[in-house]
C-alpha positions in Angstrom: -44.3 9.7 -5.8 -41.2 8.7 -7.8 -41.1 9.3 -11.5 -42.3 6.3 -13.6 -39.2 5.9 -15.8 -37.0 4.4 -13.1 -35.5 1.0 -12.5 -33.3 -0.6 -9.8 -30.1 -2.3 -10.8 -27.4 -4.2 -9.1 -24.1 -2.3 -9.4 -20.9 -4.1 -10.3 -17.4 -3.4 -8.9 -17.1 -0.3 -11.1 -20.4 0.9 -9.8 -19.0 0.6 -6.3 -16.2 3.0 -7.4 -19.0 5.4 -8.3 -20.5 4.9 -4.9 -17.2 5.8 -3.3 -17.0 8.9 -5.4 -20.4 10.0 -4.2 -19.5 9.2 -0.6 -16.4 11.4 -1.0 -18.6 14.2 -2.3 -20.7 13.9 0.9 -17.5 14.3 3.0 -17.4 10.7 4.2 -13.7 10.2 3.2 -13.9 6.6 1.9 -10.8 4.4 1.5 -8.9 4.5 -1.7 -9.0 0.8 -2.2 -12.3 -0.2 -0.6 -14.1 -1.4 -3.7 -12.6 -4.9 -4.0 -13.3 -5.7 -0.3 -16.9 -4.4 -0.6 -17.5 -6.4 -3.7 -16.1 -9.5 -2.1 -18.5 -9.1 0.9 -21.6 -9.4 -1.3 -21.4 -8.9 -5.0 -25.1 -8.3 -5.3 -25.4 -6.0 -2.4 -25.1 -2.6 -4.1 -28.1 -1.1 -5.7 -28.6 1.9 -7.9 -31.8 3.7 -8.9 -31.7 5.0 -12.5 -34.0 7.6 -14.0 -34.0 7.6 -17.8 -30.7 5.6 -17.6 -29.1 8.1 -15.2 -28.0 7.1 -11.8 -29.9 9.2 -9.3 -29.7 7.4 -5.9 -27.9 4.4 -4.4 -27.6 2.2 -1.4 -25.7 -0.9 -0.2 -27.7 -3.7 1.4 -25.0 -6.3 2.2 -25.8 -9.7 3.5 -23.6 -11.4 6.1 -24.3 -15.0 6.8 -28.0 -16.1 7.0 -29.3 -13.6 9.6 -27.6 -10.3 9.4 -27.3 -7.4 6.9 -25.9 -3.9 6.9 -27.1 -0.8 5.1 -24.8 2.0 3.8 -24.1 4.4 0.9 -27.7 5.7 1.2 -27.3 8.7 -1.1 -29.6 10.6 -3.5 -27.9 12.9 -5.9 -28.5 16.5 -4.8 -30.3 17.4 -8.1 -32.9 14.7 -7.6 -33.7 15.0 -3.9 -37.3 15.3 -2.6 -38.7 13.5 -5.6 -39.2 10.1 -4.0 -36.1 8.6 -5.5 -34.3 8.1 -2.2 -37.3 6.3 -0.8 -37.4 4.1 -3.9 -33.9 2.8 -3.5 -34.4 2.5 0.3 -37.4 0.3 -0.1 -35.4 -1.9 -2.5 -32.7 -2.4 0.1 -35.2 -3.2 2.8 -36.8 -5.9 0.6 -33.4 -7.4 -0.1 -32.6 -7.7 3.6 -36.1 -8.7 4.8 -36.1 -11.2 7.6 -32.6 -10.3 8.8 -31.4 -8.2 11.7 -30.2 -5.0 9.9 -27.6 -2.5 11.1 -26.7 0.9 9.9 -24.6 3.9 10.9 -26.7 6.9 10.0 -26.1 10.6 10.4 -27.7 11.7 13.7 -30.2 14.1 12.1 -31.8 11.2 10.2 -32.5 9.0 13.2 -36.2 9.8 13.2 -36.6 8.8 9.6 -34.8 5.5 10.2 -37.0 4.9 13.2 -40.0 5.0 10.9 -38.6 1.9 9.2 -38.3 0.1 12.5 -34.7 0.9 13.4 -33.8 1.6 17.1 -30.9 3.6 18.3 -28.3 1.5 20.2 -25.4 3.9 20.6 -23.6 6.9 19.1 -20.4 6.7 17.2 -17.8 9.5 16.6 -15.1 10.0 14.0 -11.9 11.4 15.6 -9.3 13.0 13.3 -5.9 14.5 13.7 -2.3 14.5 12.7 -0.3 11.5 13.6 2.8 12.4 15.6 3.2 8.8 16.8 6.3 6.7 16.6 5.8 3.0 15.8 6.5 0.8 18.9 9.2 -1.8 18.9 7.4 -4.7 20.6 7.7 -8.4 19.7 4.1 -9.0 20.5 3.0 -7.0 17.5 3.3 -8.5 14.0 2.1 -7.6 10.5 -0.9 -9.7 9.3 0.0 -12.3 6.7 -1.8 -15.2 5.1 -0.7 -17.7 7.8 -2.5 -15.8 10.6 -5.6 -14.8 8.6 -7.7 -17.7 9.8 -7.0 -16.8 13.4 -7.8 -13.2 12.8 -11.1 -14.0 11.1 -12.0 -16.3 14.0 -11.1 -13.5 16.5 -13.1 -10.9 14.6 -16.2 -13.1 15.0 -16.4 -12.0 18.6 -16.8 -8.3 17.5 -19.2 -8.5 14.5 -22.7 -9.8 14.4 -21.9 -12.4 11.7 -19.1 -14.2 9.9 -17.4 -11.9 7.3 -14.5 -14.0 6.1 -14.8 -13.0 2.4 -14.7 -9.3 3.3 -11.8 -9.7 5.7 -9.7 -11.8 3.3 -9.6 -8.8 1.0 -9.6 -6.1 3.7 -6.5 -7.8 5.3 -4.8 -8.7 2.0 -1.1 -9.0 2.7 1.3 -6.9 0.7 -1.3 -4.4 -0.3 0.5 -1.1 -0.4 -2.8 0.8 0.3 -3.3 -0.8 3.7 -1.5 -2.3 6.7 -2.9 -4.8 9.2 -1.3 -5.7 12.5 -2.2 -8.1 15.3 -1.2 -8.6 19.0 -0.3 -12.0 20.4 0.1 -12.7 24.1 0.5 -16.2 25.6 0.2 -17.8 22.2 -3.2 -16.3 21.3 -4.5 -13.3 19.3 -5.4 -10.5 21.7 -6.3 -7.9 19.2 -5.9 -6.6 15.7 -6.3 -3.5 13.6 -6.0 -2.1 10.0 -5.0 1.3 8.6 -5.7 2.2 5.0 -5.2 5.1 2.7 -8.3 7.3 2.4 -9.2 10.2 0.1 -7.8 12.4 2.8 -5.1 10.9 4.9 -5.6 7.5 6.5 -8.4 5.6 8.3 -8.0 3.1 11.1 -10.6 0.2 11.3 -11.6 -2.2 12.3 -9.7 -2.3 15.5 -10.4 -4.5 18.5 -8.4 -5.5 21.6 -8.9 -7.4 24.8 -7.4 -4.7 27.0 -6.9 -0.9 26.8 -3.1 -1.5 27.0 -3.3 -3.8 24.0 -5.4 -1.3 22.1 -2.9 1.4 22.7 -0.1 -0.7 21.4 -2.1 -1.7 18.3 -3.1 1.9 17.7 0.5 3.1 17.9 1.6 0.4 15.5 -1.0 1.6 13.0 -0.8 5.3 13.4 3.0 5.3 13.6 3.0 3.9 10.0 1.3 7.1 8.9 3.4 9.6 11.0 3.0 13.1 9.8 -0.3 12.3 8.0 -3.9 12.9 9.0 -5.6 9.8 10.6 -9.2 9.0 11.2 -10.8 6.5 13.6 -14.5 5.7 14.0 -15.2 4.6 17.5 -18.3 3.7 19.6 -18.8 6.4 22.2 -19.9 3.9 24.9 -16.2 2.7 24.9 -14.7 5.3 27.2 -11.3 3.8 26.8 -11.5 4.3 23.0 -12.4 8.0 23.5 -9.5 8.4 26.0 -7.1 6.7 23.5 -8.1 9.1 20.7 -7.8 12.2 22.9 -4.5 11.0 24.4 -3.0 11.2 20.9 -4.6 14.6 20.2 -7.3 13.5 17.9 -10.5 15.6 17.8 -14.2 14.7 17.2 -15.4 15.7 13.8 -18.4 13.6 12.7 -21.1 11.7 14.6 -23.3 8.8 13.5 -25.9 6.7 15.1 -25.7 2.9 15.2 -29.2 1.6 14.8 -30.6 -1.9 14.3 -33.9 -3.3 13.0 -34.4 -6.6 14.7 -32.4 -8.1 17.6 -29.6 -6.0 19.0 -26.5 -8.2 18.6 -25.1 -6.8 21.9 -21.6 -6.4 20.7 -18.8 -6.0 23.4 -18.3 -2.3 22.7 -15.7 -2.0 25.5 -13.3 -4.0 23.3 -14.2 -2.4 19.9 -12.0 0.6 19.3 -13.0 1.3 15.7 -15.4 -0.1 13.0 -14.2 -1.1 9.6 -16.4 1.4 7.8 -19.7 3.2 8.2 -20.8 1.6 4.9 -20.4 -2.1 5.8 -20.1 -2.0 9.6 
């Protein structure tokens, strides 16, 4: 039973910065400039539980389109755990996304708890990490993402995410942002893949990243990782994509952190063989 002097509030963009700090304390290594993109995705999708005006637990419950939602940032402050405060914020998030298919990337040991809320395991993910010793390729098929190509990238991304997420991607792929770099691959006049690398609390993170072929994925990966040569890089990949695993291991990255992709509602059946990294564990 949660204490009575609690209330649930929508967190603003500054609140998202607090969420990122808490995520960093959990060892999740969030991006340095993630907050504007997260806020753009759904400005009312970030909830905090306050006890006597003190933030004690949080969660994101982001709506995409009319039928999909994603849960993340599910954290209760260590000093307030096992008091019902995590359940309080969880229930608020579930109410907000009621009637939608809901996805989450949860730590593996919490699978049984998520199953109690109706979530089913679809696949495992793994974060791979290592030092980039990669040289950027010189290939005319690879270009930096700019405003002109953004509509085509957003259209291409729709094949690899359960719902349209243009508002999120417009900020995530923002040209000339020194904290991140996006590239895309064009062959025969059409987009055949894209990816993003961004500064994180520790090194850099790659995601999302999708490609039509393993060869294209390798080229995109080298274009991203090569921009952070000599730095630590992280990539969050779906384990069913054996080509993604082989790519990570080919460039001497090691598995460090597992999560479970689970859905409540209809499985969107994403083409995992062409998904080489997710944008984030917080927003999918």
